[in-house]
KOLLOSE-583572 format. One line per field, with one value per residue: chain; residue in one letter; z, x, y of N, C-alpha, C, CB in turn. Coordinates in steps of 0.001 Angstrom, whole numbers, plus 524288, in hexadecimal, padded with zeros to 5 digits. Glycine has a CB too. Layout:
! KOLLOSE-583572
unit = [A:...]
code = [a:...]
n_pz = [Z:...]
n_px = [X:...]
n_py = [Y:...]
ca_pz = [Z:...]
ca_px = [X:...]
ca_py = [Y:...]
c_pz = [Z:...]
c_px = [X:...]
c_py = [Y:...]
cb_pz = [Z:...]
cb_px = [X:...]
cb_py = [Y:...]
! end
This chain:
! KOLLOSE-583572
unit = [A:A:A:A:A:A:A:A:A:A:A:A:A:A:A:A:A:A:A:A:A:A:A:A:A:A:A:A:A:A:A:A:A:A:A:A:A:A:A:A:A:A:A:A:A:A:A:A:A:A:A:A:A:A:A:A:A:A:A:A:A:A:A:A:A:A:A:A:A:A]
code = [m:e:i:i:k:l:r:d:e:y:i:k:l:g:q:a:l:k:a:s:g:l:a:e:t:g:a:d:a:k:y:a:i:e:e:g:l:v:q:v:n:g:e:t:v:y:q:r:g:k:k:l:v:d:g:d:t:v:l:y:k:g:q:t:v:k:i:t:k:p]
n_pz = [CC57A:CC934:CD2CF:CDD1B:CE510:CEF28:CF27A:CFA14:D02F2:CFA4A:CEC58:CE20D:CD7F4:CCE71:CCBDD:CCEBC:CC7EF:CC0A6:CC64B:CC463:CB963:CB579:CAEC1:CA676:CA7CA:CAFD6:CADCE:CA560:CAFC0:CB414:CAC06:CAB78:CB761:CB768:CAE1B:CB314:CB2D0:CBA23:CC6A3:CD304:CDE56:CDB4C:CD5AB:CCE16:CCA8B:CCCDA:CCFE9:CCFB5:CD69C:CDD91:CE8EB:CEA89:CF039:CFBA0:CF618:CF0B3:CE383:CD5D2:CC9B2:CBCB1:CAE5F:CAE83:CB2F4:CC216:CCD40:CD8A9:CE506:CED14:CFA8C:CFE4D]
n_px = [A799A:A7AD6:A82B0:A829D:A8AAB:A885F:A8CD3:A89E4:A804C:A75EE:A7445:A7114:A647F:A67CA:A7133:A74EE:A7068:A7920:A8263:A8347:A8390:A7A4C:A7643:A7B70:A7BFA:A77E4:A6F5A:A6A2C:A684A:A604F:A57B9:A5599:A52F2:A496F:A438E:A4018:A44EB:A497A:A4C97:A4A32:A4E51:A460B:A3F1E:A393A:A4002:A40A9:A471D:A5355:A5AB7:A5611:A5B20:A6317:A65C7:A6DA1:A6985:A6188:A5EED:A5FA0:A588F:A58EE:A59C5:A5987:A6091:A6726:A6AC6:A70FC:A70D6:A7AC9:A7FD5:A8FE5]
n_py = [E3436:E4148:E46D7:E52E7:E57E3:E5F31:E6C0D:E7259:E76F9:E765D:E74B3:E7C06:E791A:E7C00:E7C2F:E71E2:E6C71:E7181:E6D00:E6254:E6260:E607B:E69FB:E71A5:E7AEB:E85F3:E8C5F:E8311:E7DCE:E82FE:E8661:E7ABE:E777F:E7D2A:E7B89:E73A0:E6837:E6372:E5C51:E5D64:E54FA:E4F42:E557E:E6065:E6C6A:E76BD:E7FE0:E8546:E897A:E813B:E7E12:E6FB2:E6789:E5FA5:E509A:E560D:E5074:E5367:E5257:E527E:E521A:E46B9:E43FC:E440C:E49B8:E494E:E5228:E5119:E50CA:E5615]
ca_pz = [CCA01:CCA93:CDA3A:CDBD7:CEB53:CF253:CF6F3:CFC07:D04A7:CF628:CE745:CDE91:CD586:CCA02:CCDCA:CD0C0:CC1BB:CBDC6:CC6F1:CC435:CB3E2:CB1F2:CACB6:CA5AE:CAB57:CB525:CA9D6:CA507:CB58A:CB4A5:CA9E3:CADA2:CBBF6:CB35C:CAB51:CB590:CB0E3:CBF4D:CCB3B:CD773:CE10D:CD5B0:CD4F2:CC8F4:CCEF6:CC857:CD220:CCC31:CDA4E:CE19A:CED3A:CED4C:CF7FB:CFAA1:CF86A:CED92:CDD65:CD298:CC3CC:CB8C8:CAAE0:CB047:CB7A5:CC813:CD164:CDB97:CE6E2:CF14E:CFE43:CFCE1]
ca_px = [A7843:A7E84:A823E:A8641:A8C3E:A87DE:A92A6:A87E9:A7ABE:A741F:A7522:A6A86:A6417:A6A6E:A78A0:A75BC:A7344:A7DD4:A876F:A7F2F:A832F:A73A2:A74B7:A7E65:A7B11:A734E:A6986:A6A30:A6715:A5B6E:A5534:A52E7:A4EAA:A453D:A4091:A3E20:A476C:A4C5A:A46E0:A4EFC:A4949:A4070:A3942:A3CA7:A42D2:A4132:A4A22:A574D:A5C90:A56DF:A6188:A6443:A6730:A6E5E:A6610:A5E3C:A5EDC:A5EB5:A5896:A5A43:A59DF:A59CA:A667C:A6765:A6EF0:A6F59:A7407:A7CF5:A847D:A9325]
ca_py = [E398C:E4201:E4954:E573C:E5853:E66BE:E6FDC:E7857:E744D:E745B:E7515:E7D16:E7566:E7CCE:E7B27:E6C5F:E6B6D:E72A7:E6C30:E5DB9:E61C3:E5E69:E6C9B:E7365:E8255:E89F2:E8E11:E7F06:E7BDE:E8836:E8338:E7432:E786B:E8254:E78B6:E6DE0:E640C:E62EB:E5C17:E5B2C:E4FBB:E49B2:E59FD:E64B7:E7237:E7C39:E8551:E85B0:E8AAB:E7C1D:E78F9:E6B3B:E6493:E57B2:E4EEE:E5402:E4E2A:E575D:E4FAD:E55AF:E51C8:E4262:E429C:E45DD:E4AD0:E49C3:E5711:E51A1:E5487:E5047]
c_pz = [CCBCF:CD101:CD8B9:CE23F:CEB6A:CF3E1:CF82B:D0009:CFEBD:CEF97:CE64C:CD888:CCED4:CC8E9:CCE3E:CCABC:CBEB1:CBE14:CC2CB:CBB97:CB29F:CAEF0:CAE7B:CA825:CAFB7:CB0C7:CA6F7:CAA57:CB506:CB193:CA98C:CB222:CB7FE:CB224:CADB3:CB56A:CB509:CC322:CD06B:CDDBF:CDFC7:CD5AA:CD0C3:CCB5D:CCA22:CCB99:CCF9B:CD0C8:CDF6E:CE2BB:CEC27:CEE55:CF6CE:CFBBA:CF04B:CE794:CD9C4:CCCCF:CC25A:CB1BA:CACBA:CB392:CBDE0:CC9D4:CD5D9:CE0EC:CEDC6:CF707:CFD51:D02AD]
c_px = [A7BEE:A7C98:A8338:A86A5:A8CCD:A8BAE:A8F7D:A83BD:A77B2:A7656:A70CA:A6A6E:A684C:A6EC9:A79BA:A75BE:A76BA:A8319:A86CC:A837F:A8072:A7494:A79D5:A8126:A77A7:A6DD3:A67B9:A65C9:A61D9:A574F:A5294:A50D6:A4850:A4092:A3E23:A401D:A4BC4:A4BB3:A4E99:A4BEA:A4585:A3C47:A3C4E:A3D54:A427F:A42ED:A4DDD:A5BC6:A5C8A:A5AF6:A5FE6:A670E:A6A8D:A6AD1:A61A5:A6104:A5D51:A5CAC:A56D9:A5D2A:A5BF5:A5D92:A63FF:A6BE1:A6D2C:A7287:A7549:A8099:A891A:A9460]
c_py = [E3B34:E461D:E4D58:E579A:E5F1D:E660F:E714D:E72D2:E71C9:E75F6:E7731:E79CE:E7656:E7C06:E7489:E6BE7:E6A45:E6D7E:E6570:E5D01:E5FBE:E64C4:E704B:E7A0A:E833B:E88C4:E8906:E7B70:E7FA0:E8632:E7D1A:E75C3:E7A51:E7E9E:E7610:E6A5D:E6165:E6149:E5C4D:E57AD:E5047:E50F7:E5CB4:E6696:E7206:E80C1:E8278:E8425:E84E0:E7B38:E743C:E6C59:E60F0:E5444:E4ECE:E5230:E523A:E52B2:E538C:E51B9:E4A66:E4085:E43C5:E4681:E4D20:E4D4D:E5224:E5427:E535E:E4E21]
cb_pz = [CCEDA:CC56A:CDFE1:CD7B6:CED45:CF787:CF5C7:CF59A:D07F2:CF722:CE465:CDCA1:CD57E:CC8EB:CD5CF:CD532:CBFD2:CC07F:CCEB6:CC55E:CB193:CB798:CAD72:CA1B0:CA756:CB672:CA44A:CA4A0:CBB4B:CB1F5:CA7CC:CAF15:CC10D:CABCD:CA84C:CB451:CABD6:CC0EA:CCAF4:CDA13:CE6A2:CDC0D:CDB36:CC437:CD3E0:CC513:CD90D:CC8E6:CDB3A:CE044:CF607:CEC41:CFC4F:CFE10:CFF29:CED4A:CDC74:CD20B:CC1E7:CBC8B:CA7E7:CAD1F:CB66E:CCBB8:CCF9C:CDB73:CE77A:CF015:D0444:CF8E9]
cb_px = [A7532:A81CB:A8677:A83E8:A932C:A8371:A97EF:A83DB:A763C:A6EF1:A766F:A6983:A5D8B:A6A39:A7A6B:A711B:A73A0:A7FCF:A897E:A74A1:A85FE:A6B10:A6F3F:A7D2B:A7808:A7554:A6AE6:A6FF7:A6C52:A5D1B:A56FC:A5763:A5182:A488E:A424A:A3A80:A49D7:A4D60:A3FC6:A5324:A47B1:A3965:A36CC:A3B3F:A48A5:A3ADA:A4AEE:A57AB:A5985:A5571:A6230:A6492:A6172:A7286:A646B:A59E2:A5AB5:A64F4:A558F:A5F1F:A5CBD:A5989:A6D47:A6535:A72F5:A6DE2:A6EC0:A7D5C:A8487:A99CD]
cb_py = [E38D9:E441D:E4797:E5D0D:E5466:E697D:E7469:E7EC2:E79D1:E757D:E70BF:E854F:E74B9:E8023:E7E53:E68C6:E6D61:E7892:E6C51:E60E0:E6053:E5D4A:E6D42:E7234:E8746:E942E:E9331:E7E73:E7D59:E8ED9:E8406:E6E7D:E7ECA:E8538:E7677:E6BD1:E65E8:E65A6:E5224:E6253:E4EEF:E3F24:E5F0F:E67E9:E73CE:E7E50:E8794:E8BD2:E8FE7:E775C:E78AA:E671E:E60B7:E54A0:E53C5:E5812:E494C:E5BF3:E4A89:E59EC:E56B5:E400F:E4871:E429B:E4E0B:E456B:E5F74:E501F:E5410:E5136]
! end
């Protein structure tokens, strides 16, 4: 499980995919989200700008990313 520590109050879903290395580019993240391949807290999300906060989990390609505060 990858962990992303927040610097601000939230991180956007597309940015989180890039920061975790699950998507190489913003375009890759955009298409994965638009195609319904990404889940946040167990629900499929189609919004690239969805704000992720402390405690959220992202599932993509069988890998989980947890969002935490430092």
